[in-house]
C-alpha positions in Angstrom: 51.6 -26.7 217.5 53.6 -27.7 214.4 55.4 -25.0 212.3 54.3 -24.9 208.7 57.4 -26.7 207.3 57.1 -29.5 209.8 54.1 -31.0 207.9 56.4 -32.1 205.1 58.2 -35.4 204.9 61.8 -34.8 206.0 65.0 -36.7 206.7 67.1 -35.8 209.7 70.6 -35.4 208.3 71.4 -32.5 210.6 71.8 -33.1 214.4 71.0 -29.9 216.2 71.9 -26.4 214.9 75.0 -25.3 213.1 77.1 -22.7 215.0 76.7 -19.0 214.8 80.1 -17.7 215.6 81.5 -14.2 216.2 84.5 -13.4 214.0 86.6 -11.0 216.1 89.8 -10.9 214.1 88.0 -10.5 210.8 85.8 -7.8 212.3 88.9 -5.9 213.6 90.8 -6.3 210.3 88.0 -4.9 208.2 87.1 -2.1 210.7 83.4 -2.3 209.9 80.4 -4.1 211.4 80.6 -6.9 213.9 80.7 -10.1 211.7 79.1 -13.4 212.7 79.5 -16.5 210.6 76.6 -19.0 210.3 78.6 -22.2 210.0 76.7 -24.4 207.5 80.1 -25.5 206.3 80.1 -27.8 209.3 77.3 -29.9 207.6 78.4 -33.0 205.6 77.1 -31.5 202.3 77.1 -27.8 203.3 74.0 -25.9 202.4 72.8 -28.7 200.1 72.1 -30.8 203.3 69.3 -28.6 204.5 67.6 -28.7 201.1 68.1 -32.4 200.6 66.4 -33.3 203.9 63.1 -32.2 202.4 63.7 -33.3 198.9 64.9 -36.8 199.7 62.1 -37.0 202.3 59.5 -36.5 199.6 61.3 -38.9 197.2 61.1 -41.7 199.8 57.4 -40.8 200.6 56.6 -41.3 196.9 58.3 -44.7 196.8 61.2 -43.6 194.6 64.1 -46.1 194.2 66.3 -43.7 192.2 67.4 -40.1 192.5 68.3 -38.2 189.3 70.0 -34.8 189.5 72.3 -32.4 187.6 75.1 -29.9 188.1 78.4 -28.7 186.9 81.4 -31.0 186.3 82.6 -30.6 189.9 79.2 -30.3 191.6 79.0 -30.3 195.4 75.3 -30.8 195.0 75.7 -33.9 192.9 78.2 -35.3 195.5 75.8 -34.6 198.4 72.8 -36.1 196.5 74.8 -39.2 195.7 76.0 -39.5 199.3 72.5 -39.3 200.8 71.1 -41.7 198.1 73.6 -44.3 199.3 72.5 -43.7 202.9 68.9 -44.4 201.8 69.7 -47.4 199.6 68.7 -45.5 196.4 70.3 -45.5 193.0 71.6 -42.1 191.9 72.2 -40.9 188.3 74.0 -37.7 187.4 73.9 -35.3 184.5 76.9 -32.9 184.4 77.1 -29.8 182.3 80.4 -29.0 180.6 80.7 -25.2 180.8 83.6 -25.1 178.3 83.9 -27.7 175.5 86.5 -30.4 176.1 87.0 -29.6 179.8 85.5 -32.9 181.1 88.1 -35.4 182.3 86.8 -38.7 183.6 90.1 -39.2 185.5 89.9 -35.8 187.3 90.0 -35.6 191.1 87.8 -33.5 193.4 84.1 -34.3 193.2 84.6 -36.3 190.0 86.6 -38.8 192.0 83.9 -38.9 194.6 81.2 -39.6 192.0 83.1 -42.8 191.2 84.0 -43.6 194.8 80.4 -43.2 195.9 79.2 -45.3 193.0 77.0 -43.2 190.8 74.8 -45.5 188.7 75.5 -43.4 185.6 77.2 -40.1 184.7 76.0 -38.3 181.6 78.0 -35.2 180.4 76.2 -32.6 178.3 77.2 -29.4 176.5 76.8 -25.9 178.1 73.8 -25.0 175.9 71.8 -28.1 176.9 68.4 -27.5 178.5 68.9 -29.3 181.8 65.2 -29.6 182.6 64.5 -31.3 179.3 67.6 -33.5 179.8 66.4 -34.6 183.2 62.9 -35.5 181.8 64.5 -37.5 179.0 66.7 -39.5 181.3 63.9 -40.0 183.8 61.7 -41.5 181.0 64.4 -43.9 180.1 64.8 -44.9 183.7 61.1 -45.5 183.9 61.3 -47.7 180.8 64.0 -49.7 182.6 61.6 -50.4 185.5 62.9 -47.7 187.9 60.9 -45.1 189.9 63.1 -42.0 189.5 62.7 -38.8 191.5 64.1 -35.6 189.7 66.0 -33.1 191.8 66.8 -29.8 190.1 70.2 -28.1 190.2 71.2 -27.4 193.8 67.9 -28.9 195.0 66.6 -25.3 194.5 62.9 -26.0 194.3 60.3 -24.5 196.6 60.5 -27.8 198.5 64.2 -27.6 198.8 64.0 -24.0 199.9 62.2 -25.1 203.0 65.6 -26.1 204.3 66.5 -22.4 204.6 63.1 -21.4 205.9 64.2 -23.7 208.8 67.6 -22.0 208.9 66.1 -18.5 209.1 64.3 -19.5 212.2 67.4 -21.2 213.6 69.4 -18.0 213.1 66.8 -15.9 214.7 66.7 -18.1 217.8 70.5 -18.2 218.0 70.7 -14.4 217.8 68.0 -14.0 220.4 69.8 -16.4 222.7 73.1 -14.5 222.2 71.4 -11.2 222.8 72.3 -9.7 219.5 70.2 -7.9 216.9 70.7 -8.8 213.2 71.2 -5.8 210.9 72.1 -7.6 207.7 72.5 -11.1 206.2 75.1 -11.9 203.4 74.6 -15.1 201.3 76.0 -16.6 198.2 73.3 -16.6 195.5 73.6 -19.3 192.8 70.7 -21.7 192.0 68.7 -19.5 194.4 67.2 -21.9 196.9 69.3 -20.8 199.9 68.6 -17.1 199.3 64.9 -17.6 198.6 64.4 -19.8 201.6 66.0 -17.2 203.9 63.8 -14.5 202.5 60.6 -16.6 202.9 61.7 -17.8 206.4 62.3 -14.3 207.7 59.0 -13.1 206.3 57.1 -16.0 207.9 58.8 -15.0 211.2 57.7 -11.4 210.7 61.3 -10.2 210.9 62.5 -7.5 208.6 66.2 -8.2 208.1 67.9 -7.2 204.8 69.4 -10.1 202.9 72.0 -9.4 200.2 72.9 -12.1 197.8 76.3 -12.1 196.2 75.8 -13.6 192.7 78.1 -16.5 191.6 76.4 -17.4 188.4 74.5 -14.7 186.4 73.5 -11.1 186.2 71.6 -9.0 188.8 68.2 -8.8 186.9 68.1 -12.5 186.1 69.1 -13.5 189.6 66.7 -11.2 191.4 63.8 -12.5 189.3 64.8 -16.1 189.9 65.1 -15.6 193.7 61.8 -13.7 194.0 59.9 -16.3 192.0 61.4 -19.1 194.1 60.7 -17.3 197.4 57.1 -16.7 196.4 56.7 -20.4 195.4 58.1 -21.3 198.8 55.6 -19.1 200.6 52.8 -20.6 198.5 53.9 -24.1 199.4 53.8 -23.1 203.1 50.3 -21.8 202.5 51.6 -18.5 203.9 49.2 -15.8 205.1 51.2 -13.5 202.8 50.1 -13.1 199.2 53.7 -12.6 198.0 57.2 -11.6 199.0 57.1 -8.2 200.7 60.8 -7.7 201.3 63.1 -6.5 198.5 65.3 -9.0 196.6 68.9 -7.7 196.4 71.5 -9.5 194.3 74.9 -8.1 193.4 76.7 -9.3 190.3 79.9 -7.2 190.6 81.8 -10.2 192.1 81.0 -12.9 189.6 84.0 -12.0 187.4 84.3 -13.8 184.1 81.7 -16.4 185.1 80.7 -19.3 187.2 83.7 -21.3 188.7 86.2 -18.8 187.2 88.5 -17.3 189.9 88.7 -13.5 190.6 91.4 -11.5 192.3 89.0 -10.3 195.0 87.9 -13.9 195.7 91.5 -15.0 196.1 92.1 -12.1 198.5 88.9 -13.0 200.5 89.8 -16.6 200.8 93.2 -15.7 202.2 91.8 -13.1 204.6 89.2 -15.6 206.0 91.7 -18.3 206.4 94.4 -16.1 208.1 92.0 -14.3 210.5 89.4 -16.9 211.5 90.8 -20.2 210.0 87.7 -20.2 207.8 88.2 -22.3 204.7 86.1 -20.9 201.8 85.5 -22.5 198.4 86.4 -20.5 195.2 83.0 -20.8 193.6 80.4 -19.8 196.2 81.6 -18.7 199.6 84.9 -17.2 198.4 83.1 -14.8 196.0 80.4 -14.1 198.6 83.1 -13.1 201.1 84.7 -10.9 198.5 81.4 -9.2 198.1 80.9 -8.7 201.8 84.5 -7.3 202.2 83.8 -4.8 199.3 80.5 -3.7 200.9 82.3 -3.0 204.2 85.1 -1.1 202.4 82.6 1.0 200.6 80.8 1.9 203.8 77.6 0.1 202.9 77.9 -2.2 205.9 78.8 0.1 208.8 80.6 -0.1 212.1 78.3 -0.7 215.0 76.0 -3.0 213.1 75.8 -6.8 213.2 76.2 -8.7 210.0 75.8 -12.5 209.5 77.7 -14.2 206.7 76.2 -17.5 205.7 79.1 -19.9 205.1 77.4 -22.4 202.7 80.4 -24.8 202.8 81.5 -27.0 199.9 85.2 -27.5 200.5 84.7 -30.9 202.2 83.0 -32.1 199.0 85.8 -30.9 196.6 89.0 -32.2 198.1 
């Protein structure tokens, strides 16, 4: 019998499962719960890969010859989308949002270099206040006028369809935990565009497992983020034609670790990145996983995550796309 998400067109960019690894030195250093790391950083495009399997699958099923997406100036999502577009023989157009005026440099390294190396068909840079949904529609119409068949992918591929990638991941985590003979008491996840967080919530609910999931915000405030994640999780359940009428588990997003804003470093993030590297050789990125690790460390120090419990930290990756 097929699982609900197996009825959707899907590309197979992931071979097998990503590791679920115990982090003994990090656990000992922090003196709190037993910490396990879900290593989605081992994927070519980090957490974006899971979402793009479904999104690119649908694009191809609809006969698209072009992918159109958006993100920040140094967007891992844009790099991953462009990479998979090349693999499928599709054109890829990017719209990049400039958070601060004058910060775009066409000669910059990191993902910007990869946009050019991978051959983006076009790169459009827009101001911070731009409505990205409207901009995507405008560029899509122009591509259609030019004879293309574009498929629009929202920021982070965080649609209900993209969130199916983390419905799959939730099941994968549960099977790995069962195989290892461990119970899961808490999940910690970076929460940005919302698809990863929402997919996990929907996937756990579909599996009838009540595990608390705490999102560490990297982009916006708690109220806005919790509303976004809840809406997306409920849309995902609706897409799955779930027997549930809505999301039954609470949505918890913490905004104390965002700092001055998206992509802007914090002291706690820098400390967390050093701790992860020097205990478990985990390389975290400064935007997502670094701030999420800072949040988890703070929750352990505050006694919210307690000794004797099992906590899974979802490492969403990103570093491989930014160097």
